[in-house]
C-alpha positions as CSV (number, residue, x, y, z in Angstrom):
1,M,-21.1,21.2,-35.1
2,R,-22.0,18.6,-32.4
3,H,-18.3,17.4,-32.4
4,F,-17.1,21.0,-31.8
5,I,-19.6,21.3,-28.9
6,Y,-18.1,18.0,-27.5
7,L,-14.6,19.5,-27.6
8,I,-15.9,22.7,-25.8
9,S,-17.6,20.6,-23.2
10,I,-14.4,18.8,-22.4
11,F,-12.6,22.2,-22.3
12,T,-15.2,23.5,-19.8
13,I,-14.7,20.5,-17.5
14,F,-11.0,21.0,-17.4
15,L,-11.3,24.8,-17.1
16,S,-13.5,24.3,-14.0
17,C,-10.7,22.4,-12.3
18,N,-7.7,24.2,-13.7
19,N,-5.2,25.3,-11.0
20,S,-4.1,28.4,-13.0
21,D,-1.2,26.3,-14.4
22,N,-1.1,27.2,-18.1
23,S,2.3,25.6,-18.6
24,G,2.3,23.0,-21.2
25,K,3.2,22.1,-24.7
26,I,1.1,21.3,-27.7
27,L,0.8,17.6,-28.3
28,S,1.5,16.1,-31.7
29,E,-1.6,15.7,-33.9
30,K,-1.2,11.9,-33.7
31,K,-1.1,11.8,-29.9
32,F,-4.0,14.3,-29.5
33,I,-6.1,12.1,-31.9
34,E,-5.3,9.0,-29.8
35,V,-6.4,10.7,-26.6
36,L,-9.6,12.1,-28.0
37,T,-10.4,8.7,-29.5
38,D,-10.0,7.0,-26.1
39,M,-12.1,9.7,-24.4
40,H,-15.0,9.2,-26.9
41,H,-14.8,5.4,-26.5
42,A,-14.8,5.7,-22.7
43,D,-17.8,8.1,-22.7
44,G,-19.7,5.7,-25.0
45,I,-19.0,2.9,-22.6
46,L,-20.2,4.9,-19.6
47,T,-23.4,5.9,-21.3
48,I,-24.3,2.4,-22.3
49,T,-23.4,1.0,-18.9
50,K,-25.6,3.6,-17.2
51,L,-22.6,5.5,-15.8
52,S,-23.3,8.7,-17.7
53,E,-24.7,10.5,-14.6
54,R,-21.4,10.2,-12.7
55,S,-20.0,13.4,-11.1
56,E,-17.7,15.8,-12.9
57,K,-15.0,14.8,-10.5
58,E,-15.3,11.1,-11.4
59,Q,-15.3,11.9,-15.1
60,I,-12.1,13.9,-14.7
61,S,-10.6,10.9,-12.8
62,M,-11.5,8.7,-15.8
63,Y,-9.8,11.1,-18.2
64,N,-6.7,11.1,-16.0
65,Y,-6.4,7.4,-16.5
66,I,-6.5,7.9,-20.2
67,F,-3.6,10.4,-19.9
68,K,-1.6,7.7,-18.0
69,K,-2.4,5.1,-20.7
70,N,-1.2,7.5,-23.4
71,N,1.8,8.9,-21.4
72,V,0.4,12.4,-21.7
73,S,0.3,15.1,-18.9
74,R,-2.9,16.8,-18.0
75,A,-1.2,20.2,-18.5
76,D,-0.1,19.3,-22.1
77,F,-3.6,18.0,-23.0
78,Y,-5.2,21.2,-21.5
79,Y,-2.8,23.4,-23.4
80,T,-3.4,21.5,-26.7
81,L,-7.2,21.7,-26.1
82,E,-7.0,25.4,-25.6
83,Y,-5.1,25.8,-28.8
84,Y,-7.7,23.9,-30.9
85,T,-10.6,25.8,-29.4
86,K,-8.9,28.9,-31.0
87,H,-8.2,27.2,-34.4
88,S,-11.5,25.6,-35.5
89,D,-10.3,24.8,-39.0
90,E,-7.4,22.7,-37.7
91,Y,-9.7,21.1,-35.1
92,L,-12.2,19.9,-37.8
93,E,-9.4,18.2,-39.6
94,V,-8.3,16.5,-36.4
95,Y,-11.8,15.4,-35.5
96,N,-12.4,13.8,-38.9
97,K,-9.5,11.6,-38.1
98,V,-10.9,10.9,-34.6
99,L,-14.2,9.8,-36.2
100,K,-12.4,7.6,-38.6
101,N,-10.6,5.9,-35.6
102,L,-13.9,5.3,-33.9
103,E,-15.4,3.9,-37.1
104,N,-12.5,1.4,-37.4
105,K,-12.9,0.5,-33.7
106,Y,-16.6,-0.3,-34.0
107,K,-16.7,-1.9,-37.5
108,V,-15.1,-4.6,-39.5
109,S,-16.1,-3.6,-43.1
110,N,-16.4,-5.8,-46.2
111,K,-16.4,-9.1,-44.5
112,I,-17.1,-11.9,-47.0
113,V,-20.0,-14.2,-46.0
114,G,-20.7,-16.7,-48.7
115,N,-20.8,-14.7,-51.9
116,K,-21.9,-11.5,-50.2
117,Q,-20.1,-8.7,-48.5
118,K,-21.3,-8.0,-45.0
119,E,-20.4,-5.1,-42.7
120,E,-20.0,-6.4,-39.2
121,I,-20.8,-4.1,-36.3
122,V,-18.7,-4.6,-33.2
123,D,-20.4,-4.4,-29.8
124,P,-19.3,-1.0,-28.4
125,T,-19.8,-2.3,-24.8
126,N,-17.0,-4.8,-25.3
127,L,-14.0,-3.5,-23.4
128,W,-11.7,-6.1,-25.0
129,P,-8.8,-4.1,-26.5
130,K,-7.6,-6.4,-29.3
131,K,-8.9,-8.5,-32.1
132,T,-11.4,-11.2,-31.0
133,E,-10.0,-14.2,-32.8
134,F,-6.7,-16.1,-32.4
135,N,-5.3,-19.3,-33.9
136,L,-2.5,-21.2,-32.1
137,P,0.2,-22.2,-32.8
138,E,0.1,-19.9,-35.9
139,E,0.1,-16.8,-33.7
140,G,2.5,-18.2,-31.1
141,E,3.2,-21.7,-29.8
142,K,2.4,-20.8,-26.2
143,F,0.7,-17.4,-26.7
144,P,-1.6,-16.8,-23.7
145,V,-3.7,-14.1,-25.3
146,P,-3.0,-11.4,-22.7
147,F,-4.9,-8.2,-22.1
148,K,-4.7,-5.1,-19.8
149,I,-7.0,-2.2,-19.5
150,Y,-6.7,0.9,-17.3
151,T,-10.0,1.5,-15.4
152,R,-11.4,2.8,-12.2
153,E,-14.9,1.5,-12.7
154,K,-16.0,-0.8,-9.9
155,G,-18.2,-3.7,-10.3
156,T,-18.0,-7.2,-11.8
157,Y,-15.9,-7.8,-14.9
158,H,-16.9,-10.7,-17.1
159,L,-14.5,-12.3,-19.6
160,S,-15.8,-14.8,-22.0
161,A,-14.8,-16.6,-25.2
162,D,-15.6,-19.6,-27.5
163,V,-12.6,-21.9,-27.3
164,M,-11.7,-25.0,-29.3
165,V,-8.9,-27.1,-27.9
166,F,-7.6,-29.8,-30.2
167,S,-6.9,-33.3,-29.0
168,D,-3.1,-32.9,-29.7
169,D,-2.9,-29.7,-27.6
170,Q,-0.1,-29.8,-25.1
171,S,-1.2,-27.1,-22.6
172,V,-0.7,-27.7,-18.9
173,D,-3.5,-26.5,-16.6
174,L,-5.1,-24.4,-19.4
175,R,-7.3,-21.7,-17.8
176,M,-8.9,-18.3,-18.2
177,T,-7.5,-15.8,-15.7
178,M,-8.4,-12.3,-14.5
179,I,-6.5,-10.0,-12.1
180,A,-7.5,-6.7,-10.6
181,T,-4.6,-4.4,-9.6
182,Y,-5.3,-1.6,-7.1
183,I,-3.5,1.7,-6.5
184,D,-2.1,0.2,-3.2
185,K,-0.4,-2.5,-5.3
186,T,-2.6,-5.3,-3.9
187,T,-4.4,-7.7,-6.3
188,D,-7.5,-9.9,-6.6
189,M,-7.6,-12.9,-9.0
190,N,-10.1,-15.3,-10.3
191,T,-9.6,-18.2,-12.8
192,R,-11.6,-20.9,-14.6
193,G,-10.2,-24.1,-16.1
194,I,-10.5,-24.9,-19.8
195,I,-10.8,-28.6,-19.7
196,L,-12.3,-30.2,-22.9
197,K,-9.9,-31.2,-25.7
198,D,-12.3,-32.6,-28.2
199,D,-11.9,-30.5,-31.3
200,K,-15.1,-28.6,-30.6
201,F,-16.0,-25.0,-29.6
202,H,-17.2,-24.6,-26.0
203,H,-18.2,-21.3,-24.3
204,Y,-16.1,-20.4,-21.3
205,E,-16.6,-17.4,-18.9
206,T,-15.0,-16.2,-15.8
207,Y,-15.7,-13.1,-13.7
208,L,-14.0,-10.9,-11.1
209,T,-15.7,-8.6,-8.7
210,V,-13.4,-5.8,-7.7
211,D,-13.0,-4.6,-4.1
212,R,-15.3,-1.6,-3.7
213,N,-13.2,-0.3,-0.8
214,K,-10.0,0.1,-2.9
215,E,-9.0,2.3,-5.8
216,L,-8.8,0.2,-8.9
217,E,-6.0,0.7,-11.4
218,T,-6.1,-2.1,-14.0
219,V,-7.9,-5.2,-15.0
220,M,-5.7,-7.7,-16.8
221,G,-5.3,-11.4,-17.5
222,W,-5.0,-14.1,-20.0
223,V,-7.7,-15.9,-22.1
224,L,-5.4,-18.9,-22.6
225,D,-3.4,-18.9,-19.4
226,H,-1.2,-22.0,-18.7
227,S,1.4,-23.5,-16.3
228,D,5.0,-24.5,-16.7
229,G,5.5,-27.6,-18.8
230,T,3.3,-26.3,-21.7
231,K,5.1,-27.2,-24.9
232,I,2.9,-26.2,-27.8
233,K,-0.8,-25.1,-28.0
234,H,-3.2,-26.1,-30.6
235,I,-6.3,-23.9,-30.0
236,E,-8.7,-21.6,-31.7
237,V,-10.5,-18.9,-29.8
238,K,-13.1,-16.5,-31.0
239,N,-15.8,-14.1,-29.8
240,I,-13.7,-12.8,-27.0
241,N,-15.7,-10.4,-24.8
242,L,-14.9,-8.3,-21.8
243,K,-17.7,-6.4,-20.1
244,I,-18.5,-4.8,-16.8
245,E,-21.6,-5.0,-14.7
246,S,-21.1,-1.8,-12.8
247,E,-21.8,-1.1,-9.1
248,L,-24.3,1.6,-10.2
249,S,-26.3,-1.0,-12.1
250,H,-26.5,-3.2,-9.0
251,D,-27.6,-0.2,-6.9
252,E,-30.4,0.7,-9.4
253,E,-31.6,-2.9,-9.4
254,R,-31.8,-3.0,-5.6
255,Q,-33.7,0.3,-5.6
256,E,-36.3,-1.1,-8.1
257,E,-36.8,-4.1,-5.9
């Protein structure tokens, strides 16, 4: 029942800002599930990072970015949402699949640790969109481990990972790079060098504070960035983590002081 209430709450938000444009088409079940999964994930991040009290207008703005990511129009989503509010049996089938997606996103089940099976819980505040471990050159001789997320949340983004660079690695100017892209097509960038090539894991972290006076579009970058002349990489990377320290959190801390 609580999941049906969630759907109705989304429907109410969009109904409140509907411009009497009911034109649209019903999305495929697969696409609708993908969008709802992203919405649930985003709402979970906002709650954990103390952004749950944002205005309705800002929440709708966040959803619009999810539409862009999934190449879905707001009208089509609204039309599909309206359809499912009238067909609760079909909705329940769809939502079971959404919950399965969320379970897969947050858990890696049946991981073997020694002689025992262990269910590993993934940190839901981690914005990193891919698997968190890579081995090179097995997964690409010069693979930079790129990422890109669509977001409008302002604050400081932290990218971290445990990196082992082997002594025979042939990377040139190996580094961890983050780039913020704004609606006006300008960018900000920060980078940190990955120096040690000693066959041992070392923890590296870089951060990027976005311009609070601009509208953010994406945060992207490379965990294993490199320059021209790189021939082949011999690197292991694990525990990749991407988090945001939001502007709202900073404001709350200043008020407490």
